[in-house]
Every structure is written in C-alpha cells, then in structure tokens.
C-alpha positions in Angstrom: 143.4 114.5 101.0 143.8 110.9 102.1 142.4 111.7 105.5 139.0 112.5 103.9 138.9 109.1 102.3 139.9 107.2 105.5 137.2 105.0 106.9 135.1 106.6 109.6 134.0 104.9 112.8 130.4 104.4 113.7 128.5 107.6 114.4 127.1 107.8 117.9 123.7 109.3 117.4 120.4 108.8 119.2 117.0 108.9 117.5 114.2 108.9 120.1 111.2 106.6 120.1 108.9 109.5 119.0 110.5 109.6 115.5 110.1 105.9 115.1 106.5 106.0 116.2 105.8 108.8 113.7 107.4 106.9 110.8 105.5 103.7 111.8 102.2 105.6 112.0 102.7 107.2 108.6 103.5 103.9 107.0 100.5 102.2 108.5 98.2 105.0 107.4 99.5 104.9 103.8 99.1 101.1 103.8 95.6 101.3 105.1 94.7 103.9 102.5 95.9 101.7 99.7 94.0 98.7 101.1 90.8 100.6 101.4 91.1 102.1 97.9 91.8 98.7 96.3 88.9 97.2 98.3 86.5 99.9 97.2 87.5 99.3 93.5 87.0 95.5 93.9 83.7 95.6 95.8 82.0 98.4 93.9 80.6 96.1 91.1 79.5 93.6 93.8 77.6 96.3 95.7 75.9 97.6 92.6 74.8 94.0 91.7 73.4 93.5 95.2 71.5 96.8 95.0 69.9 95.8 91.6 69.1 92.4 92.9 67.5 93.8 96.1 65.5 96.3 94.0 64.1 93.5 91.8 63.2 91.4 94.7 61.3 94.2 96.5 59.2 95.3 93.6 56.1 93.2 92.8 55.9 91.5 89.4 54.6 93.8 86.7 55.4 96.9 88.7 56.8 99.9 87.0 60.2 101.2 87.8 61.0 104.8 87.3 64.3 105.5 85.6 65.8 108.6 83.9 66.4 108.8 80.2 69.6 110.1 78.6 68.3 113.6 78.5 67.4 113.5 82.2 63.6 113.1 81.8 61.7 110.5 83.7 60.9 107.3 81.8 58.7 104.6 83.3 59.9 101.1 82.4 58.0 97.9 83.1 59.7 94.8 84.2 59.3 93.2 80.8 61.4 96.0 79.3 58.5 97.9 77.6 58.1 101.6 78.2 54.8 102.7 79.6 
C-alpha cells in the first residue's frame, strides 16, 4: 500500500515537435477567430455610418431616395424627409 504512495521519479517521455505545432496552430486559429469576431462587432456601426455618409454625398440635393416600408413596399423619400 505504501509503495503506491511513494514519490515517483520523472517520467521519461518524448512528445515530438508535430504535436506542439498542432497545438500552437489550433491556439493561434482560435485567437484569430476571436479577434476577427470582436473587430467585426466593433466596426459594424462604423461601416454602416460610412455607407450612409457616402450615399448622402453621392446623391444630388433634392434627389429622391428609394427605401422600403415596413410592409416591404417601395416608398420614395425626399431628402427633406417628406414622402413623394
């Protein structure tokens, strides 16, 4: 019984470099996925703002912009906010 509780010496085992490279590659891919996901969440509102800003700059003043209503029908809205 006491022999099982006796301290054991260091195990002589060899893990090749392939296993370490696999673990390292997996960890790097998980980290990259997390960084890309967080970046997409952070930059989504910025991209949406830039699209709206670009659309406003490209349309001439007083031009009509076509949007869709809540029921999916097309509604023409002028720049001043009135529907036409």
